[in-house]
N, C-alpha and C positions, 0 to 999 in steps of 0.2 A: 504493498500499500504506499509505503514510504520510501520507497526505492528510487534513488538520484535526486533525492529533496536535499537542498542545503542545509547542513546541520544546524545553522544558526537559525533558520526558519523551524527546526524541529524544535530546537530550545524555546524559542517564543511558544509553539503550540504546547508544549508539556507546561511550561508557565502559566499559560491561558488556561489550560485545564484544570490545573490545580486551582487557580484563582475563581474559574467558574463554579469548581466544585463547593468552594468555600460561601460563594454567594449563592447557589441555588440552595445550599443547607438552610440558610437565614430565610429564604421564602417559606418554608414548611415550619422552621422553629419559631419565627417572630411572632405569628399568629397566636400559636400554642403559648408561648411564652407570656402575651400580654395576657390572653384570657385565663390563663391559669391562676392569677392573683399575684405573681411575683411582681407585678409593674401597678402601681396605684393609678386607679382611675378616678380616683375620689375628687369630686368637685368638676370634673369634667364631663363624665357621661350624663344625660340630661338636661346639659346646658343648651340654650335655645339661641341660635344666631341667625338673625334676619329671617325667622319663622322656620328655621330649619333645627330639629332637636339632634343633637350628636349622640349617637349610640356607639357601643362597642365596635361594633361592624366597621363604623364609619372611621374610628380611630385605628384601627387595624389597616383599614384599606389605606388611610393617609401614610402610615408608616411605610407601606409596600412603595405606594405611588412615588413619594418623594424621592426615593432614590434613582427611579427611571427618568424623573423630569429634570432633577439635578445633573444626573449623567448626562442626558440627551442634549439638553440646552447648553451644557458647558463645553462639549466636545467641539463645537467649532472654533471657540476661543482656545482652549487648549491646542488643537490641532494647528492652528494658525501661529501661536506660539512656537510649537516645535519646528515650524517650518522656518520661521525667522531665524529663530537661534541655531537651528541644525543638530540640537540635542535631544534625540529622541529618548535616549537610555535614561535620562535622570528625570524625563517626564513620566516614564515607566516605573521607575524605582520609587518617586514620591507618592504616585498613585498607590502602590502597594503599601506604603508605609500608612498613610491614611486610612486604607482598608483594613491592615490589620490592627490599628489603635481602635478603631470602631468595633470590630469583632471582640476585642479583647476587653472592650469596656462594658458591655452588656451584663455580665453576672454582677457587676458592681453598682447598677442603675437600678433606682426602685422608682423613679418619677417617669411619668409617660413622657414628659417634655424632655428629660434628659434622653430617654430611649430615640425619641424623635430627632434630637441634636446628634445621636450618634448615626442614626441612618443617613441623616443629613452628609455627617463626615463621609461615610462610604461613598455616598453618589458623587461627592465632588472627587474623591479618590479614584473612584471608575472614570469619570471625565478624563483625568490627567493620564490614567492608563491605556485606555482602548484606542483612541486615535493615534498616539504615538506607537502602539505595538501594530496597529495595522500598515500604518507607514512603514515600519521598519521591514515589513513582511514585504511590502511593496518595493523599498528600495535595494533588497537582498536581490531581488530578481535579476539577474545579468542581462536577460534580453527578454522580449515580450513573448517568446514563446515558453519561458517559465511561470510567468507571473499566475495564470490559471492555475496549474498545479500547484503552486506554493499556497494560494488561497483556500484550495481544495484541502489540502493537509491541514492547515491552520484551523479551519472551520470544522474539521471532522474532530479534532482533538477538543476544541473548545465545546463542542454540543456532547461529546463524552462526559466531561465534568457537569453540564449544565443539565443532561438528562438522567444521571444517575444520580446526581446529588440528592434530590429529594426522597429517593428510595433508602438510600443509606441513612439519612437523616431521621427518616421513619423508623428505621431498625434502630439505630443507636438511642434514639429518645425512649422507645418502648421497650427495648431489650430483646425484642423478637418479631416476627413479621406477624404473628396473631396474637401478640400480647398488648394488653391495653392499659393505659395510665403511663406517667412519667417514672422509669427506673433509677436506681440509685445504683452506682458501681461502688463497691468496698473493696479498699488494697487493705496492705498491713498497717498503713499509719495515717490513710485518709480516706475520704470517700468523695466521691464526685456525682451531681445528678445527671440524668441524660441531657439536661438543657446545657449545662456547662460543658458536658462532653462535647455536645453540638458546636458550641461557641469555639472551644478549643481546637476543634478541626477546621473550622473558618480561619483562625487565626495560623493554622499550623499552613493551610492553603497558600496565605499571603507569604508566609515566610518561604515556602518552597519556592515560590515563583521568584519571590525577592532574590535568593540566591542564585537561581537559574540564571536570571537576567544579570546579575551582578558578575558572575563567573565568566559567562559564556557570549555576552551581547556585548559589542562596541559599535559606536555610531560610525555609519557610512561617511566618506569624506563629502562635505558640504559642496554643493554646486558652486561655480564659479558665478553664477548670476542668480544666487539664490535671493539677494536682497532686492532685484530687480522684478522677482516675478509679481505678478498680479494674483494676491492670495484674497481677492472677493469672492464671495459665492454668488454667482450669475444665476437669473432666472431665465435670461435670453441668451441665444447663441452669440457668440463674441463676434462672429463674422456677418451677424444681423439676418439668418435664415430660418429662423424659428426660436423654439426653446432650446436651452442649454441641454445636452445630452446628460450630463451629471445629476442636473436637477432634475431632470425626467426619471432616471433610474432611482434618484431620492424618494419622489413623489411613488413610483411604482412599489418600492420597498417598503414605504409605509403602508400603503394599501394591502400590500400581502401580509405583513406583518401583524395587521389588524385584522385579517382574515384568520390567522393561527390563532391568535388569542380570543376569539369568539366562543371557542369551545369550553373553555373550563369554567365559565361563570354559570354555564347551564348543565352542571352536574347532577341534580335532582330532577330536573325535567326529562334530561337523556335518560337516567337510569329508570324512571318511571317509564318512560314511551318504549325503552326496548327491553324492559324487564331484566335487566343485567346485575352483576354484582359490581363492587366498588374496584375490584381487581380488573374487570374487563374494562370498566371507564378507563382506569389509570393505564390500561395497554392502548386503548384507541387514544389516548392522549399523547401516550409517549410515541405512536406510530410516525407521526411527522419527523420527529427527531432521530428515530431508528432509520428511516427512510435516507435522512439526510447524512447520518453517519457513514452509511453503505455507500452512496452515490456522489458525495462532494468530491473526492478525490478523482474518480474517473472523467467526471463530467467538467472538473477544471482542467484536467490534463486535456480532455477531448476539445476544450474551447481554446486551447493553446495550437491545436492542430487545425480546427475546422473553423474557427472565427467565434467571437463572442456572441454577437447579434442572433444568430438562429436559436442558440440555447435560451437566452433571454426572452424571444418571442413565444418559443415553444412552451417554456415554463410558464407563462402566463395564460397562454391558451388551455394548458391542462387545469390551471389553476381554477378557471371559470366553473367548468363541470363538476369537480370535486368537491367544491365548495357548496354549490346548489344541492349537490345530493345528499349532503349532510341534512339538510332540512326535510328531507322527505323519506328518508330510509328507514325501515321499521326491524330491521335484523340487525342484531349487534355485530356479526360477522361483515355484513354489507357496511356498517358503518368504520370497522376497521379497515377494510377495502379503501371506502373514500378517503380516510384520513390518510393512509400510508400512499394514495396516490396524491393526495395533497404535499405530502413531504417529497415526492420525486419532482413535483411543480417548483416547490422552494429550492430544492438542491439544482434544479435546470436553471433557477435565476440568480441565485445569489453569489455563488463564485464568480461565475462569467460577468456578472454585474461589476463587482469588485475589480475583476480583472480588466474590463473595460474602461473603468473610472482610472484604474492605475495606468493603464495606456496613456491617457489624458492628462496625467498628473504632473509630466515632464515639465511644462512651463507653467504650472498653476500652484505646486506644492502638495506631496503626498498627504499631509496631515489635514491640511484644509479640505482637498478634494475627496478623500475616503471618509471625513469625519460625515459629509453629507448622507453617506448611506448607513453608516453606522448610529448615527444619530437618529435616523427615519426609522430604522428599524427597532429601535429603544423606544421611538414615542408611538409607533404602532403595537407593539406589545403592551404598553400602558394603556393606550386609549381603546384597544379591543375590549377588555372585559367589562369595561363601563358602557360602550356602546351595546353591546349584547345585552346587558341587564336592561338597558332602557327601551330596545327596540322589541326584546320578549315581552316587556310590560305593554308595550303601545300596538302590537300586533300579536304574534302567537309564536308558536315553537318555530316555524319555518322562516320567520319574517327576518332574522339577524342573518341567517345564512342565504337568504334570497339578496338581501342589500350588500351583502359580503361578495357574491358572486358578481354582482353589478360593479363593485368597486374593483374587481379582478379584471373585468371587461375593461374599464375605463384605463386599466395599468395597460391590458393588452394594446388598446388602440394608441394610446401616447406612446409606447415602446414601437410599435412597428411603424408608426408614423414619424416619430422624431429622433431615433436613436439610430445611428450610422455605424457600420463596421468599422473598427480601428485596428484589425489585425490584417497583415496582408496574407491571403493564402494561396497567391497565384504559383507561389514556389511549391517545389516537391515537398508533400506533407511530411515526409520522414524527414525531413531537414530541419523542420520547425518543431518537433516534436522534442521534450527533454531527454537527457541522455539517462538512460537507465543503469 
């Protein structure tokens, strides 16, 4: 799977996997931790603000969403700074330190506002880490014919960490797959709760990532014209012929990520409709990630050989029916199939989109350019659950998926209409493929 990949890209991929594992732990742990009574909500729950009554679920949602919002909106600024300074490595290390400090603080915090502050700290840390890491993966590509493969490998390991983290967190907190309640681990001289064990794993993920980057990663030589590059984020094409292709890919990535996140909010209605177990729902939820883990590398490398645009357009075309079907299937296995096909669509879009944006980054700055896509994905994942709940309330079970398929159709039209190929495939394809 990783044969022929630059060792520095592998180091970044492993570091991002460890970091993603730690972060995905917290997606599961923090709601349980706040609801357990370990964090005081006294004086907050039941408070009315502009006619809206704050409930425990609202406060938990705010903690989870704050990370994504600060992370996403901060990325264009940190990406641009890393382009200006040419020092990617220090941005990655700074972000990992901030994330690790936030994770280490949770066991000592009993105030909701302090927990919210720690999560904000982590969101800022992710804003430092993500665009600089993606920019390094792009910078390490010695030619356009390696870029798609590099992003495929990097995304695969990131998704492994993100996809399996929640499963491991659940086992760690309860002490077993079928156990209930929070377990306490006892040793000769001390004991530790399942919550604190999970927080420790999140800290360990940040430490491992920090050590890998500190030991194995160096900044590439800065480009001679770095200071003169136009580091603005354009909406319209700089040649005046339509929309900017990176902006279009960002919009498409946002819409795609929104469709991925529609599913999680509807666990109760989906389980009731399909008469299925919690385990089957979790497998359906993970199917998108599993498909990506399987296909990111081959699709990324194929985009190096055959071009980026065909995969991006095909991915959005597959996304439309796969999302629409989820609103109408009545069998658990058909839902699993629809989710897996959606994962194939995401794999077709994501690595080739990053590679295409990376092809265009030579005169724009890798951090600034690629942060458009990473920011868009984060925002989509944050907006999707909220949109799903609202659409379900306004319409019915199929409404979120019908709207989601329409969003995918919009992304397809924009990509087909406004995105042009950046990789020359006129030469012998074997000459353009990465060396194995």
